[in-house]
C-alpha positions in Angstrom: -79.3 -42.9 -147.8 -82.2 -41.3 -148.1 -83.8 -44.3 -149.6 -87.6 -43.3 -150.4 -91.0 -45.5 -149.3 -94.1 -44.9 -149.2 -97.1 -46.4 -146.7 -101.3 -46.5 -147.0 -103.3 -47.6 -144.4 -106.2 -49.8 -144.4 -108.6 -48.9 -142.6 -112.1 -51.0 -141.9 -114.7 -48.8 -140.0 -112.7 -47.0 -136.8 -109.2 -49.3 -137.0 -106.5 -49.4 -138.9 -106.3 -53.3 -139.8 -103.2 -53.0 -142.6 -100.9 -51.1 -143.8 -99.7 -51.2 -147.2 -95.7 -50.2 -147.9 -93.8 -49.6 -151.1 -90.0 -49.2 -150.1 -86.6 -48.8 -152.1 -86.8 -46.1 -154.3 -83.9 -44.6 -154.7 -83.8 -40.6 -154.2 -83.0 -37.8 -157.1 -79.1 -38.1 -156.0 -78.3 -41.3 -156.9 -76.0 -43.7 -156.0 -74.5 -42.8 -152.9 -70.6 -41.6 -152.8 -68.3 -43.9 -152.3 -67.7 -42.4 -148.8 -71.4 -43.2 -147.9 -71.2 -46.7 -149.2 -68.0 -47.2 -147.2 -69.5 -45.6 -144.0 -73.0 -47.8 -144.5 -71.1 -51.4 -145.4 -68.8 -50.3 -142.0 -72.0 -49.7 -139.6 -73.0 -52.8 -141.6 -70.2 -54.3 -140.7 -69.8 -56.1 -144.7 -68.0 -55.1 -147.7 -68.8 -52.9 -150.4 -69.2 -55.4 -152.5 -72.1 -56.7 -151.1 -73.3 -52.8 -150.1 -73.4 -51.8 -153.5 -75.3 -55.5 -154.6 -77.9 -53.9 -152.5 -77.8 -50.9 -153.7 -78.1 -51.5 -157.4 -82.1 -52.8 -156.5 -83.5 -50.3 -155.8 -86.5 -48.8 -157.7 -84.9 -45.6 -159.9 -88.9 -43.6 -160.5 -89.5 -40.5 -162.6 -90.3 -38.0 -160.3 -94.2 -38.5 -162.5 -94.0 -42.3 -161.4 -93.3 -40.9 -157.6 -96.4 -38.9 -157.7 -98.7 -42.0 -159.7 -97.4 -43.9 -156.5 -98.3 -41.9 -154.3 -101.8 -41.9 -156.0 -102.0 -46.0 -156.8 -100.8 -46.8 -152.6 -103.9 -45.0 -151.2 -106.6 -46.5 -154.1 -105.0 -50.4 -153.0 -105.3 -49.6 -149.6 -109.3 -48.6 -150.0 -109.9 -51.6 -152.4 -108.7 -53.6 -149.3 -110.3 -52.4 -147.2 -113.8 -52.4 -149.0 -113.0 -55.8 -149.2 -112.2 -56.6 -145.6 -115.7 -54.5 -144.7 -117.6 -56.5 -147.3 -116.0 -59.9 -145.9 -116.3 -58.8 -142.0 -120.5 -57.5 -143.0 -120.8 -61.3 -144.2 -119.3 -63.0 -141.1 -121.8 -60.8 -139.2 -124.8 -62.3 -141.5 -123.8 -65.5 -141.1 
């Protein structure tokens, strides 16, 4: 279906400690065709109605919002990394 996602890694020192993710973002050509929905329903052994209910739960973002999300994801990961680093330093002092 071409759903979009992004991720940002949380690094503490030289190690990757966590990963933040955002997904379920609808691509520019949305919603999928009836054929695609039918194929997905068959692959998942469910009904087309069920698939369509979940397809309605995607996030519709403009191109500008998608770019903003990319920048925010890494900023948030950097903040989490900073907090984890400070915590590690504090524990090493105790």
